[in-house]
C-alpha positions as a printed Julia matrix, in Angstrom:
781×3 Matrix{Float64}:
 54.2    55.08   95.73
 50.86   57.04   95.18
 47.95   55.59   93.35
 45.68   57.87   91.06
 42.96   57.45   88.76
 44.44   57.26   85.14
 43.65   60.16   82.98
 44.89   61.08   79.53
 44.27   64.85   80.03
 47.24   66.97   80.91
 46.72   70.05   83.01
 46.97   72.69   80.37
 44.79   70.61   77.89
 42.55   72.98   76.04
 44.78   75.99   76.32
 45.59   77.38   72.88
 48.91   78.82   72.18
 49.96   80.42   69.0
 53.72   81.26   68.53
 55.16   83.41   65.91
 58.66   83.36   67.62
 59.19   79.73   68.21
 62.94   79.91   66.59
 63.8    82.51   69.34
 62.76   80.34   72.33
 61.57   76.98   71.13
 61.71   75.4    74.5
 59.08   77.84   75.91
 56.45   76.26   73.54
 57.72   72.94   74.31
 57.09   73.49   78.18
 53.49   74.43   77.47
 52.92   71.54   74.98
 54.29   69.07   77.51
 51.78   70.24   79.92
 48.94   69.73   77.53
 48.52   73.13   75.71
 47.87   73.04   71.97
 50.92   75.15   70.48
 50.47   76.2    67.01
 53.64   77.56   65.29
 53.96   80.04   62.39
 57.62   79.74   61.36
 59.6    82.81   60.14
 61.26   81.59   56.89
 63.92   84.29   57.34
 65.17   83.11   60.59
 68.04   80.56   60.78
 67.6    77.94   63.57
 70.85   77.81   65.46
 70.44   74.21   66.57
 68.66   71.88   64.28
 68.83   68.9    66.57
 67.49   70.86   69.58
 64.65   72.57   67.43
 63.49   69.3    66.15
 63.26   67.89   69.74
 61.42   71.06   70.93
 58.99   70.79   67.87
 57.41   67.61   69.22
 53.82   68.06   70.1
 53.6    71.35   68.27
 51.6    71.87   65.11
 53.37   73.45   62.34
 51.02   75.62   60.5
 51.07   75.91   56.59
 50.94   79.66   55.96
 51.3    79.4    52.08
 51.66   82.88   50.49
 49.36   84.8    52.76
 50.65   87.62   54.83
 51.71   87.07   58.29
 49.5    89.62   59.8
 46.62   88.05   58.01
 47.31   84.61   59.27
 47.63   85.88   62.8
 44.43   87.8    62.67
 42.65   84.65   61.38
 43.85   82.51   64.44
 43.58   85.12   67.24
 39.8    84.62   67.85
 40.37   80.97   69.16
 43.68   81.69   70.74
 44.31   82.12   74.59
 48.06   83.14   74.52
 50.03   84.68   71.67
 53.89   84.47   71.7
 55.43   87.11   69.68
 58.46   89.32   69.16
 58.75   93.14   69.8
 57.75   93.68   66.14
 55.24   91.71   64.06
 55.19   92.34   60.43
 51.81   93.97   59.47
 50.44   94.22   62.82
 51.12   96.0    66.27
 50.65   94.74   69.82
 48.26   97.84   70.61
 46.15   96.77   67.65
 46.05   93.3    68.81
 45.09   94.13   72.32
 42.43   96.62   71.2
 40.72   94.0    68.95
 41.2    91.06   71.37
 41.03   92.35   74.91
 40.89   88.93   76.43
 44.1    87.79   74.7
 47.31   87.21   76.75
 50.14   88.5    74.57
 53.56   87.55   75.62
 56.22   89.49   73.85
 59.5    87.69   73.82
 62.61   89.61   73.3
 66.33   89.43   74.14
 66.38   92.39   76.67
 62.77   93.66   77.01
 60.55   96.28   75.41
 62.25   99.14   77.47
 65.69  100.23   78.66
 68.91  101.03   77.15
 69.44   97.48   75.57
 66.19   96.99   74.16
 67.66   96.9    70.57
 70.67   94.68   71.59
 71.03   91.25   70.12
 71.35   88.33   72.5
 72.77   84.85   72.06
 73.68   82.3    74.89
 77.27   83.72   75.16
 76.1    87.26   75.21
 73.57   86.33   78.18
 76.18   84.47   80.14
 78.68   87.4    79.79
 76.18   90.16   81.01
 74.56   87.96   83.62
 77.78   87.28   85.71
 77.89   83.6    84.97
 80.75   83.65   82.75
 82.73   85.54   85.21
 82.44   82.56   87.63
 83.15   79.84   85.02
 86.51   78.39   84.32
 89.81   77.49   86.22
 91.38   80.31   88.04
 94.23   81.82   86.07
 92.68   80.52   82.82
 90.38   82.41   80.37
 86.52   82.39   81.38
 84.87   79.23   79.96
 81.48   79.4    78.43
 79.15   76.83   79.99
 77.69   73.98   78.05
 74.65   74.1    75.87
 72.03   76.78   76.43
 71.29   76.79   80.07
 70.63   80.4    80.24
 67.94   80.09   77.5
 66.36   77.09   78.92
 66.02   78.56   82.31
 64.5    81.9    80.73
 62.02   79.63   79.07
 61.02   78.0    82.24
 60.79   81.43   84.14
 58.65   82.94   81.38
 56.31   79.94   81.46
 55.7    80.54   85.13
 54.53   84.08   84.15
 52.38   82.94   81.42
 50.61   80.14   83.15
 50.13   82.23   86.27
 48.5    85.05   84.15
 46.3    82.56   82.53
 44.98   81.1    85.94
 44.21   84.72   86.82
 42.39   85.34   83.4
 40.41   82.13   83.49
 39.41   82.1    87.24
 37.03   85.14   86.75
 33.7    85.51   85.08
 35.37   86.65   81.72
 38.93   86.25   80.28
 41.32   89.1    81.3
 44.18   89.74   78.71
 47.25   91.82   78.88
 50.8    92.3    77.56
 53.71   90.41   79.31
 57.04   92.07   78.55
 59.32   88.93   78.72
 63.03   89.6    78.65
 64.99   86.53   77.97
 68.16   87.9    79.69
 66.28   88.95   82.93
 64.48   85.65   83.05
 67.46   83.8    82.74
 69.56   85.7    85.11
 66.97   84.89   88.0
 67.43   81.16   87.47
 70.84   80.39   86.34
 73.16   81.3    89.19
 71.49   84.74   90.14
 74.51   86.86   91.44
 72.3    88.73   93.94
 70.11   85.41   94.53
 70.02   82.45   96.92
 73.3    80.52   96.84
 73.8    76.77   97.67
 74.34   75.49  101.24
 78.3    74.83  100.43
 78.6    77.92   98.31
 79.95   81.46   99.59
 77.03   84.05   99.96
 79.12   86.1    97.4
 82.07   85.24   94.98
 85.02   87.77   94.4
 84.33   90.41   91.85
 87.14   89.78   89.63
 88.69   86.4    88.72
 87.26   83.08   88.97
 87.07   81.51   92.48
 88.68   78.08   93.11
 85.37   76.59   92.58
 86.62   73.13   92.1
 87.13   73.0    95.98
 83.58   73.6    96.86
 82.21   70.41   95.51
 85.42   68.55   94.68
 85.77   65.88   92.09
 88.49   63.25   92.62
 90.51   61.36   90.16
 90.45   57.61   90.86
 91.74   54.43   89.11
 89.13   54.3    86.34
 87.31   57.75   86.35
 86.17   60.53   88.49
 83.97   60.9    91.55
 82.35   63.88   93.06
 81.97   64.22   96.95
 79.65   66.68   98.68
 80.32   66.84  102.5
 77.93   69.43  103.7
 77.15   68.48  107.28
 79.02   67.73  110.39
 77.82   64.22  110.6
 79.12   63.55  106.84
 82.5    64.98  107.76
 82.77   62.99  110.9
 81.88   59.87  108.85
 84.61   60.93  106.33
 87.09   61.35  109.26
 86.24   57.76  110.53
 86.82   56.24  107.21
 90.33   57.86  106.92
 91.34   56.72  110.39
 90.81   60.24  111.8
 94.15   61.89  110.72
 95.23   64.41  113.38
 95.7    67.32  110.81
 92.07   67.06  109.73
 90.37   66.8   113.09
 90.52   70.34  114.3
 87.41   72.33  115.12
 88.1    74.82  112.37
 87.31   72.09  109.88
 83.81   71.26  111.19
 81.88   73.74  109.08
 81.49   74.23  105.47
 83.03   77.76  105.45
 86.08   76.48  107.67
 86.73   73.63  105.08
 86.41   75.9   102.24
 88.78   78.23  103.58
 91.37   75.47  104.26
 90.7    73.54  101.06
 94.45   73.66  100.28
 94.81   71.31  103.2
 91.51   69.16  103.03
 91.27   68.4    99.22
 94.71   67.16   98.72
 94.34   64.91  101.67
 91.16   63.4   100.39
 92.55   63.03   96.86
 95.46   60.96   98.21
 93.18   58.82  100.16
 90.7    58.16   97.28
 93.39   57.73   94.47
 93.9    53.97   94.61
 90.19   53.06   94.67
 87.9    52.34   91.59
 84.93   54.47   90.93
 82.53   51.68   92.01
 84.51   50.95   95.3
 84.6    54.57   96.25
 80.83   55.35   95.53
 79.76   52.19   97.31
 81.74   53.03  100.4
 80.58   56.62  100.33
 76.74   55.27  100.22
 77.49   52.81  103.07
 78.93   55.74  105.34
 76.05   58.23  104.16
 78.58   60.48  102.41
 76.98   62.09   99.37
 79.04   61.01   96.36
 78.44   60.11   92.69
 80.53   59.05   89.71
 80.93   61.65   86.97
 79.31   60.38   83.81
 80.04   61.15   80.24
 77.2    61.85   77.97
 77.72   58.27   76.55
 77.39   56.83   80.06
 74.24   58.7    80.72
 72.47   57.12   77.77
 73.03   53.59   79.54
 72.66   54.64   83.08
 70.08   52.16   84.7
 68.32   54.56   86.78
 67.55   56.83   83.83
 66.5    53.91   81.65
 64.17   52.51   84.32
 62.25   55.67   84.95
 61.3    56.04   81.36
 62.52   59.53   80.59
 64.25   58.39   77.44
 62.36   58.39   74.04
 63.85   56.2    71.13
 61.91   57.97   68.35
 62.11   60.11   65.22
 62.46   63.84   65.69
 60.67   66.43   63.45
 63.63   66.18   61.01
 62.91   62.29   60.51
 66.05   61.1    62.13
 65.63   58.54   64.83
 67.46   59.46   68.15
 67.36   58.75   71.76
 66.54   61.83   74.07
 64.88   62.58   77.17
 61.28   64.26   77.35
 58.92   65.09   80.07
 60.39   67.1    83.11
 57.62   66.53   85.52
 54.73   63.94   86.69
 51.25   64.83   87.45
 49.31   62.29   89.19
 51.72   59.58   88.36
 51.97   60.38   84.66
 54.9    61.93   83.02
 53.83   65.31   81.01
 55.09   65.11   77.59
 53.46   66.3    74.45
 51.72   64.03   72.16
 53.13   63.81   68.62
 49.78   64.71   67.27
 48.19   67.14   69.8
 44.57   66.29   70.53
 41.78   68.56   69.76
 40.4    69.85   72.95
 37.37   72.27   73.66
 38.7    75.67   74.55
 38.83   76.4    78.26
 35.88   78.2    79.65
 36.28   80.85   82.39
 35.3    79.5    85.89
 33.08   82.47   86.66
 34.53   83.05   90.36
 35.19   86.46   91.74
 38.8    87.49   90.75
 40.62   88.63   93.85
 42.76   91.79   93.73
 46.42   91.46   93.66
 48.86   89.11   91.76
 47.81   86.32   89.43
 47.72   83.82   92.42
 45.98   86.31   94.92
 43.69   84.23   97.33
 45.97   81.13   96.94
 47.47   79.74  100.08
 50.66   77.74  100.06
 52.22   75.72  102.82
 55.96   75.73  102.1
 58.02   72.89  103.6
 60.83   73.45  101.16
 64.58   73.69  102.11
 67.77   74.51  100.66
 67.42   76.33   97.26
 64.99   74.35   95.05
 62.28   74.25   97.87
 62.87   77.87   99.19
 62.62   79.31   95.53
 59.31   77.39   94.51
 57.59   79.16   97.44
 58.99   82.41   96.77
 58.02   82.2    93.11
 54.42   81.54   94.02
 54.79   84.57   96.47
 55.85   86.74   93.63
 52.81   85.75   91.81
 50.58   86.85   94.7
 50.02   83.67   96.69
 50.16   83.75  100.54
 53.0    81.53  101.44
 53.52   80.21  105.02
 56.87   78.76  105.47
 57.03   75.88  108.1
 60.19   74.82  109.79
 61.52   73.62  113.09
 64.48   73.49  115.17
 64.86   69.75  115.57
 65.32   69.41  111.57
 66.74   72.64  110.43
 66.98   73.75  106.9
 70.59   72.97  105.59
 70.87   76.79  104.85
 70.52   77.85  108.31
 73.3    78.91  110.4
 71.35   80.42  113.3
 67.45   80.47  114.27
 68.11   84.17  115.66
 69.14   85.59  112.26
 69.34   85.06  108.56
 72.25   84.85  106.04
 71.94   86.9   102.79
 71.2    83.83  100.95
 68.35   82.88  103.27
 67.07   86.48  103.21
 66.92   86.35   99.31
 65.26   83.01   99.25
 62.3    83.48  101.49
 61.09   86.97  100.76
 57.36   87.58  100.99
 56.7    84.69  103.24
 55.15   84.12  106.69
 56.99   81.79  109.1
 55.47   79.31  111.34
 57.5    77.22  113.71
 55.91   73.9   113.87
 56.96   70.49  114.93
 55.39   67.88  112.47
 56.85   65.14  114.58
 54.72   65.82  117.56
 51.02   64.83  117.57
 49.85   68.35  118.25
 51.92   69.69  115.63
 50.86   67.39  113.01
 47.25   68.28  113.97
 47.9    71.89  113.49
 49.37   71.12  110.08
 46.2    69.22  109.02
 44.12   72.17  110.19
 46.13   74.25  107.82
 45.86   71.8   105.08
 41.96   71.88  105.23
 42.06   75.6   104.31
 45.21   75.61  101.8
 45.57   75.28   98.14
 49.12   74.06   97.78
 51.86   72.13   99.68
 55.46   72.45   98.52
 58.18   70.03   99.83
 61.53   68.48   98.72
 62.07   65.83  101.25
 63.81   62.69  100.29
 61.25   60.49   98.61
 58.97   58.68  101.28
 59.76   61.2   104.01
 56.36   62.87  103.82
 54.64   59.45  103.91
 56.48   58.5   106.91
 55.43   61.91  108.74
 51.73   61.21  107.71
 51.59   64.11  105.26
 51.91   62.33  101.94
 49.48   63.36   99.11
 46.94   60.67   99.89
 46.99   61.78  103.51
 46.39   65.43  102.62
 43.79   64.61  100.01
 41.85   62.82  102.44
 41.47   66.15  104.42
 41.17   68.49  101.37
 40.42   66.8    97.9
 41.4    70.01   96.2
 44.99   70.16   97.69
 47.75   70.46   95.1
 51.03   68.89   96.48
 54.41   69.3    94.62
 57.44   67.32   95.68
 60.86   67.55   94.14
 64.11   65.6    94.82
 67.38   64.79   93.3
 66.62   61.83   91.3
 62.76   61.4    91.9
 60.3    58.98   93.62
 61.04   56.0    91.36
 64.16   54.21   89.98
 67.34   52.88   91.71
 68.71   56.13   92.81
 65.39   57.44   94.31
 66.84   56.96   97.87
 70.32   58.49   97.02
 71.39   61.39   98.97
 70.99   64.01   96.39
 72.46   67.5    95.92
 72.79   69.65   92.75
 76.3    68.95   92.36
 75.82   65.25   92.33
 72.85   65.79   89.81
 75.3    67.59   87.55
 77.84   64.84   87.7
 75.29   62.02   86.93
 73.7    63.94   84.08
 76.7    64.68   82.01
 76.85   68.35   82.65
 79.97   68.22   84.94
 81.74   66.13   82.27
 81.02   68.51   79.5
 81.83   71.7    81.64
 85.49   71.29   80.93
 88.0    73.09   78.63
 88.44   69.63   76.93
 88.23   65.86   77.29
 91.74   65.58   79.16
 91.01   68.54   81.48
 90.95   67.41   85.22
 89.41   70.73   86.19
 85.69   70.67   86.3
 84.28   74.17   86.16
 80.63   73.54   87.55
 81.65   74.1    91.14
 80.3    77.38   91.74
 76.9    76.99   89.99
 73.73   76.25   91.75
 72.05   74.43   88.68
 69.6    73.02   88.63
 68.13   74.02   91.84
 66.63   77.4    90.63
 65.34   75.92   87.4
 63.72   72.99   89.37
 61.97   75.59   91.3
 60.56   77.33   88.0
 59.39   73.78   86.83
 57.68   73.2    90.18
 56.01   76.68   90.04
 54.76   76.42   86.4
 53.5    72.99   87.26
 51.66   74.28   90.28
 50.07   77.12   88.23
 49.06   74.49   85.53
 47.35   72.37   88.03
 45.65   75.35   89.62
 44.31   76.37   86.29
 43.11   72.81   85.63
 41.44   72.62   89.14
 39.11   75.41   88.01
 37.44   73.07   85.81
 37.79   69.66   87.57
 37.43   70.66   91.19
 40.13   68.19   92.04
 43.6    68.75   93.34
 46.8    66.92   92.02
 50.2    65.53   93.04
 53.12   66.87   91.15
 56.43   64.96   91.33
 59.73   66.09   89.71
 63.38   64.89   89.8
 66.17   67.6    89.33
 68.21   64.94   87.29
 65.16   64.85   84.71
 65.53   68.58   84.17
 69.33   68.34   83.77
 68.95   65.44   81.26
 66.27   67.36   79.31
 68.62   70.65   79.16
 71.07   68.24   77.62
 68.78   66.55   75.14
 70.65   67.8    72.04
 73.85   66.32   73.21
 72.31   62.97   74.26
 70.43   62.86   70.86
 73.76   63.58   68.74
 75.72   61.01   70.87
 72.96   58.32   70.27
 73.13   59.01   66.56
 76.85   58.96   66.4
 78.65   57.47   69.48
 81.62   59.25   70.79
 80.88   62.49   68.75
 79.97   64.55   71.88
 82.96   65.7    73.69
 83.73   68.75   75.99
 83.65   71.67   75.99
 79.92   71.45   75.42
 79.68   74.96   73.78
 76.34   76.09   72.37
 76.29   75.13   68.5
 75.96   77.74   65.89
 79.13   79.81   66.51
 81.13   81.06   63.58
 84.16   82.09   65.47
 86.37   79.33   67.07
 86.76   81.68   69.96
 84.04   83.81   71.4
 85.6    85.15   74.67
 88.38   87.87   74.0
 90.76   89.57   76.58
 90.19   93.39   76.7
 91.98   96.21   78.49
 92.26   95.66   82.21
 92.84   92.76   84.65
 90.16   90.0    84.25
 88.25   92.11   81.62
 86.77   90.19   78.69
 84.44   90.61   75.95
 82.05   88.13   74.11
 81.91   88.51   70.33
 79.51   86.07   68.87
 78.37   86.6    65.25
 75.7    84.21   64.17
 75.26   84.87   60.39
 78.23   85.58   57.71
 76.58   89.18   57.47
 77.36   89.74   61.07
 80.95   88.2    60.92
 81.53   90.78   58.07
 80.38   93.47   60.19
 82.75   92.21   63.1
 85.93   92.91   60.78
 84.56   96.29   59.61
 83.87   97.63   62.94
 86.98   96.55   64.41
 89.04   97.45   61.49
 91.24   94.19   61.73
 94.3    93.71   59.52
 93.04   90.16   58.39
 89.8    88.09   58.69
 90.67   85.63   61.37
 90.22   85.18   65.2
 93.81   86.14   66.07
 93.12   89.5    64.26
 90.18   90.08   66.44
 91.88   89.17   69.52
 94.67   91.79   68.65
 92.14   94.43   67.89
 90.39   94.41   71.12
 93.14   93.57   73.41
 93.78   97.25   74.33
 90.43   98.51   74.16
 87.63   98.82   76.73
 85.35   95.71   76.41
 82.23   97.71   77.08
 82.98  100.2    74.26
 83.79   97.31   71.71
 80.41   95.6    72.54
 78.59   99.04   72.09
 80.12   99.4    68.67
 79.34   95.94   67.54
 75.91   96.0    68.94
 75.26   99.23   66.97
 75.91   97.21   63.94
 73.6    94.41   64.84
 76.34   92.06   66.01
 75.83   89.88   69.22
 78.41   91.07   71.68
 78.78   92.04   75.41
 81.31   92.78   78.18
 81.83   90.23   80.75
 80.35   91.59   83.99
 81.24   90.32   87.4
 78.57   89.75   90.15
 79.78   93.01   91.71
 79.3    95.04   88.39
 75.45   93.85   88.19
 73.59   96.14   90.72
 75.15   99.32   88.93
 74.7    98.1    85.39
 73.03  100.66   83.31
 70.92   98.08   81.25
 69.55   96.5    84.49
 69.05   99.68   86.21
 67.04  101.17   83.33
 64.59   98.14   83.57
 64.51   98.64   87.55
 65.64   95.08   87.92
 67.27   95.45   91.33
 65.77   96.26   94.8
 67.21   95.71   98.18
 65.97   93.68  101.28
 66.83   93.53  104.86
 68.53   90.52  106.55
 66.52   89.56  109.59
 68.48   89.55  112.81
 71.3    91.82  111.24
 71.88   95.31  110.14
 72.49   94.15  106.66
 70.65   95.48  103.55
 71.52   93.53  100.37
 70.62   93.93   96.58
 68.26   91.36   95.23
 66.7    90.63   91.81
 62.98   91.55   91.32
 60.32   89.26   90.02
 60.49   88.98   86.14
 56.68   89.17   85.87
 56.01   92.5    83.86
 52.32   92.9    82.89
 51.13   95.91   80.81
 54.42   97.81   81.65
 54.15   97.15   85.41
 56.55   94.99   87.14
 55.27   92.66   90.11
 55.49   94.45   93.44
 58.54   93.96   95.52
 58.19   91.24   98.26
 58.6    92.12  101.98
 61.73   90.83  103.86
 62.16   87.29  104.7
 60.76   86.57  108.16
 62.42   85.71  111.45
 62.07   82.04  112.61
 58.52   81.66  113.97
 57.7    85.5   113.38
 54.1    84.59  112.48
 53.39   81.58  114.93
 51.08   83.48  117.11
 49.27   85.22  114.16
 48.55   82.04  112.21
 47.39   79.99  115.28
 45.01   82.86  116.35
 43.65   82.44  112.83
 43.09   78.84  113.56
 40.99   79.85  116.75
 43.59   79.12  119.33
 43.73   81.53  122.18
 46.72   83.05  124.05
 46.9    80.36  126.97
 46.62   77.53  124.29
 49.42   79.14  122.22
 51.62   79.66  125.15
 50.92   76.01  126.27
 51.88   74.71  122.7
 54.99   76.67  122.87
 55.93   75.23  126.31
 55.42   71.74  124.93
 57.34   72.35  121.81
 54.74   71.6   119.41
 55.16   75.17  117.98
 58.05   77.39  118.03
 59.4    81.02  117.9
 62.68   82.39  117.98
 63.62   84.86  120.65
 63.94   87.51  117.83
 60.36   86.86  116.77
 59.13   87.01  120.33
 60.89   90.53  120.5
 59.3    91.69  117.27
 55.81   90.44  118.41
 56.13   92.27  121.83
 57.37   95.44  120.14
 54.4    95.34  117.71
 51.86   94.67  120.48
 53.35   97.57  122.6
 53.32   99.95  119.58
 49.52   98.96  118.96
 48.82   99.46  122.69
 50.38  102.93  122.85
 48.22  103.86  119.81
 45.03  102.09  120.61
 45.17  101.42  124.44
 41.61  100.3   124.83
 41.22   98.18  121.79
 44.47   96.44  122.5
 44.02   95.63  126.15
 43.45   91.89  125.08
 46.49   91.9   123.02
 48.64   93.19  125.96
 47.7    90.05  127.74
 48.75   88.01  124.77
 52.17   89.65  124.9
 52.64   89.01  128.41
 51.55   85.31  127.93
């Protein structure tokens, strides 16, 4: 446990945000308010809120301004002189973006829209179902052979809010670090932001998930992180290492048909799931939930019970860590719900019911480096798997220098080789440098401490307590550099009964109620969340926005911070409306956890072609009327809609409905996305090389678009130890010293990295033979 001086100030205290689109993405303002910003809301009386319970929770800590009868433009103009960030839509009644920027060049204007300010879909209407269909998530959700199943809640929108918050707070850090404020316009597409963090089809996958799923048809995702039916419930098991598999075999008495070498790897077991999963199911079937989980824990096999939403409300771990609030929402109804996704210096960041009045933040007056918002910031990245990897990459996308540190003795669970990368690793570590460093050696630890003395941020996602055992906990590092910001994430956090549990995303989903909800109905035994990487990508966004907030706060305090977050907290907050409803009316929440507000009992319709589907999701009676008119249905019911679209092209159906202002979209598969016209028109995809292979793979670009320019594409992910020599030279080590450190195993580089280094040295020598004579000696060493 860390000890920190108590403070009531949250990292964004004094930041003033005005939103006129709160109904479109209320969780965005809530994230900023929870981190301490003063968020003022001008509500649009013509907009109908889709989920009133969710909106009442997301309104906590915001100030709802009484506009009276004054014109909206007049109200906004009056507030802008004391506003740092304006959240608005593509069109504001009575005022234009260009007029705002011209009159207030220091103001950051974040324009929130469904599909962005440009591109062929800029006028389309989005809903959660539309985003899921176009983003490739729906194509992977549901039981094989059954219709696609919309995931529970509004995970896409919530992820989008977190991704957009990273851009906003990063841009504000850049604005306030200089001698004067620096404004601009952020083009914030909910669709693109959500695509990058809810199972990005061309992004980083999980350690047990295939690099790419089939283009058409839902994969047998239930076999990846299987859920087993036992006597009194369900238990999910995640066997992701050879040691865990061997422990399972010992428990089962080492059955001969499961002891082959072909089952010793994750891909091998997945390919033979038809053999493995039934055998495990038979073995577990006579146990109770408590018996099975206890034995798994004793044998160090990751497992967790699948909790219902009702169970989650009484789970001892969640009650003990203090994430649940029993309070009245803005609608006056008392409910139980989670609040506060992150801890800073030991305090859970959650907005005050009545925001305190804070002095406006004054620019720090430093010289502003050229480059991205975090240019000049150095990050030491100890992150592994997905959540850790993505945190560092997000900071790199904002312009930070990110040095990834790893070693061969304790490899990242995503690694299959130290001489090459997989597409998943290549997509998750772009734009970084790579230092092979043994933190368990005295010399390696000394080098790390040298790096900390000059760094700004250290990221990790070890099991709680690991950093302290290595001597690199926050207190250790703050003693070296009082301005250091450390961010640690784990499955269940650093406190509470489950803090030492082996944690993976699938177990987080099981324990937070998401797996239970992600089914066709309460009796279904197929859990459809097997292929998702949730909440890893979203945890990375929360980590990144907290880092940016603490960097901003450091401008005025001169002190660092310790950030701690639990993936389970994020999962709970994303299901807050369900938990609140269940607390108000026990037993009322049942699978499937579809997003509220739908006017049709069915939103996913089969269209022409195998595995081709279309989402039709009207949200107002007027939109529903247009559905029947556009489709020319014989009657006004769901069955008539299904008949009308069954023999039509899904894309054409969606185009016709969107032209009439109705939310609709064809379901796209992962293979469809790189060539999708809407994404291509926004320059959303680029490519990257896979180190150690000949592969070139597509990858999503950063969502940050400032004044019409998307953030630069990051360079390829480096080979293991590719920058070991150059980083040590920066610290003052000469060639013989580096060679000696390599020989003793304090630092490392792969054969591939050594080959690349020698090639670079030879190239430099050929072009500048005199200047590079010393470098030639280094290469020989």
